[in-house]
C-alpha positions in Angstrom: 2.3 -4.8 -51.4 -1.3 -4.9 -50.2 -0.8 -8.1 -48.3 2.2 -6.5 -46.5 0.0 -3.5 -45.6 -2.8 -5.7 -44.4 -0.4 -7.7 -42.3 1.0 -4.6 -40.8 -2.5 -3.2 -40.0 -3.5 -6.5 -38.4 -0.4 -6.6 -36.2 -0.9 -2.9 -35.3 -4.6 -3.6 -34.4 -3.5 -6.6 -32.2 -0.9 -4.5 -30.5 -3.3 -1.6 -29.8 -5.9 -3.9 -28.3 -3.3 -5.7 -26.1 -1.9 -2.3 -25.0 -5.4 -1.1 -24.1 -6.0 -4.3 -22.0 -2.7 -3.7 -20.2 -3.7 -0.1 -19.6 -6.9 -1.3 -17.9 -5.0 -3.4 -15.5 -2.4 -0.7 -14.8 -4.9 2.1 -14.6 -7.1 0.3 -12.2 -4.1 -0.5 -9.9 -2.9 3.1 -10.3 -6.1 4.4 -8.8 -5.2 3.1 -5.4 -1.5 2.4 -5.4 0.6 3.9 -2.7 2.4 7.1 -3.7 1.0 7.2 -7.2 -2.7 6.8 -6.3 -2.9 9.4 -3.5 -5.8 11.7 -3.6 -3.5 14.8 -3.4 -2.2 14.0 -6.9 -4.4 15.5 -9.7 -6.3 13.1 -11.9 -4.6 14.3 -15.1 -1.2 13.5 -13.5 -2.4 10.1 -12.5 -3.7 9.5 -16.0 -0.3 10.4 -17.5 1.5 8.2 -15.0 -0.9 5.3 -15.9 0.0 5.7 -19.6 3.7 5.8 -18.8 3.5 2.7 -16.7 1.5 1.0 -19.5 4.3 1.7 -21.9 6.8 0.1 -19.5 4.7 -2.9 -18.4 3.5 -3.8 -21.9 6.9 -4.8 -23.3 7.9 -6.5 -20.0 4.7 -8.7 -20.1 5.0 -9.5 -23.8 6.0 -13.1 -23.1 2.7 -13.7 -21.3 0.5 -11.9 -23.8 -1.1 -13.8 -26.7 0.6 -13.3 -30.1 -2.7 -13.5 -31.9 -5.6 -11.1 -31.5 -7.8 -12.5 -28.7 -11.5 -12.7 -29.0 -12.8 -9.3 -28.0 -15.5 -9.3 -25.3 -16.4 -7.2 -22.4 -15.5 -9.9 -19.9 -11.8 -9.6 -20.9 -11.7 -5.9 -20.2 -13.7 -6.3 -16.9 -11.2 -9.0 -15.9 -8.2 -6.8 -16.4 -9.8 -4.0 -14.4 -10.7 -6.3 -11.5 -7.2 -7.9 -11.4 -5.5 -4.4 -11.4 -7.8 -3.1 -8.7 -7.2 -6.2 -6.5 -3.5 -5.7 -6.8 -3.7 -2.0 -6.0 -5.8 -2.7 -2.9 -3.3 -5.3 -1.7 -0.5 -2.8 -2.0 -2.6 -0.1 -0.5 -3.1 -2.2 2.7 0.5 -1.3 3.6 -0.4 2.4 3.9 -3.3 1.4 6.1 -0.9 -0.6 8.2 1.1 2.6 8.9 -2.2 4.5 9.6 -3.3 1.8 12.1 0.1 1.7 13.7 0.0 5.5 14.1 -3.5 5.3 15.6 -2.4 2.6 18.1 0.7 4.6 19.1 -1.3 7.8 19.5 -3.9 6.3 21.7 -1.3 4.5 23.8 0.7 7.7 24.4 -2.2 10.2 24.7 -1.1 12.0 21.6 -4.2 11.4 19.5 -4.7 15.1 18.7 -1.1 16.1 18.0 0.1 16.4 14.4 -3.3 15.1 13.3 -4.7 16.1 9.8 -3.4 18.6 7.4 -0.4 16.7 6.0 -2.5 14.3 3.9 -6.1 14.3 2.6 -7.0 11.3 4.9 -7.8 12.3 8.5 -5.3 10.5 10.7 -4.6 10.9 14.4 -1.2 11.7 16.0 1.7 9.8 14.5 -0.2 8.5 11.4 0.7 11.4 9.2 4.4 11.2 10.1 4.6 7.5 9.5 2.7 7.6 6.2 4.6 10.5 4.8 7.9 9.0 5.9 7.0 5.5 4.6 6.0 6.9 1.2 9.2 9.0 0.9 11.3 5.9 1.9 9.5 3.7 -0.6 9.9 6.2 -3.4 13.6 6.6 -2.6 14.0 2.8 -2.7 12.7 2.6 -6.3 9.0 2.0 -5.8 8.2 2.8 -9.5 10.5 0.0 -10.7 9.2 -2.5 -8.2 5.6 -1.7 -9.1 6.3 -2.1 -12.8 7.9 -5.5 -12.3 5.0 -6.6 -10.1 2.4 -5.6 -12.6 4.3 -7.3 -15.4 4.8 -10.5 -13.4 1.1 -10.6 -12.6 0.4 -11.9 -16.1 2.3 -15.1 -15.3 -0.2 -15.8 -12.5 -3.3 -14.2 -13.9 -3.1 -14.2 -17.7 -5.0 -11.8 -19.9 -8.7 -12.5 -19.7 -8.4 -15.0 -16.9 -10.9 -14.0 -14.3 -9.9 -14.9 -10.7 -12.3 -17.2 -8.8 -14.2 -15.6 -5.9 -12.7 -18.1 -3.5 -9.2 -17.0 -4.5 -10.0 -13.3 -4.2 -11.6 -13.9 -0.8 -8.7 -15.9 0.6 -6.2 -13.4 -0.9 -8.1 -10.4 0.7 -8.6 -12.1 4.1 -4.9 -13.0 4.3 -3.9 -9.5 3.3 -6.2 -7.8 5.8 -5.1 -10.1 8.7 -1.4 -9.5 7.8 -2.1 -5.7 7.8 -3.4 -5.8 11.3 -0.5 -8.0 12.4 2.0 -5.7 10.9 0.3 -2.6 12.4 0.4 -4.1 15.9 4.1 -5.1 15.4 5.0 -1.5 14.4 3.1 0.0 17.3 4.5 -2.5 19.8 7.1 -0.2 21.4 4.4 2.4 22.2 2.0 -0.2 23.6 4.7 -1.6 25.8 5.6 1.9 27.0 1.9 2.6 27.7 1.5 -0.6 29.8 4.6 0.3 31.9 3.4 3.9 32.3 -0.1 2.8 33.5 1.4 0.2 35.9 3.7 2.8 37.4 1.0 5.4 37.7 -1.2 2.9 39.4 1.5 1.9 41.9 2.2 5.6 42.6 -1.5 6.3 43.1 -1.8 3.4 45.6 1.3 4.6 47.5 0.3 8.3 47.5 -3.4 8.7 47.1 -3.2 12.5 47.7 -0.9 13.0 44.7 -2.6 14.2 41.5 -0.9 11.6 39.3 -2.8 12.8 36.2 -1.0 16.2 36.3 2.3 14.5 36.9 1.9 11.6 34.4 0.4 13.5 31.4 3.6 15.5 30.6 5.7 12.4 31.2 3.8 10.2 28.8 3.6 13.0 26.2 7.4 13.6 26.3 8.1 9.8 26.3 5.8 9.3 23.3 7.6 12.0 21.3 11.0 10.7 22.4 10.1 7.1 21.6 8.8 8.2 18.1 12.2 9.9 17.4 14.1 6.8 18.4 11.9 4.0 16.9 10.7 5.7 13.7 13.7 4.6 11.6 13.4 1.0 12.8 9.6 1.0 12.2 10.0 2.3 8.6 12.7 -0.2 7.8 10.5 -3.1 9.0 7.6 -1.7 7.1 9.6 -1.3 3.9 11.0 -4.9 4.2 7.5 -6.3 4.4 6.4 -4.1 1.6 9.2 -5.3 -0.6 8.3 -9.0 0.1 4.8 -8.4 -1.2 6.0 -6.4 -4.2 8.3 -9.2 -5.2 5.4 -11.8 -5.0 2.0 -10.1 -4.6 0.2 -13.4 -4.9 1.5 -15.0 -1.8 5.1 -14.2 -1.1 4.8 -11.6 1.6 1.4 -12.5 2.9 
């Protein structure tokens, strides 16, 4: 009887320590994850979401967790927090891609002060708020919570419990992610940049042909209307492209999409 109780207590202690280690990885990622880690969400809500994700990720990652109680040391817990934070930052870069695309589009179409601020805690010019809110809504509707849980669970197959990533791996991973973010942002803002080039070339030609015409008064309303019209036409396509790239990284955060 006592041996059975002792075995149960040992197994329960092992499970609790492993669950706490999983919580550290999940909680660190949840601090910066898109949608769930937004500053507009209260801290208590984020804490409860982290606990809920832990209860989901823990059984999914059971095949990659040790069956025996690992040696308890601070390095193991620090490792879990670092890995979770790194994964959260990689996913967060996709929100930054929408912000950068909105900034590029706003500057290209002279709409940098329209719709800026108010919608999100992060100050963003022009189209940034629209793209970020639309992207987050689309990602949530497509099952972001399920994809994030699977990505966090699969991370244990690449970075096992207590396995600290090397600085070179983190550096190359981060550099690849940042370069891909700027590339994606430029791709998303390409229609507005092309329209801006065409507009400026046309304005320059008109100014050369008719120097007495005040092209600024004629061109400003045209580029403003064109920018809004172009946003209404291209926003669905932009968000679909963004979600497709986001899904690639969610399916393989350690190299699939980047």
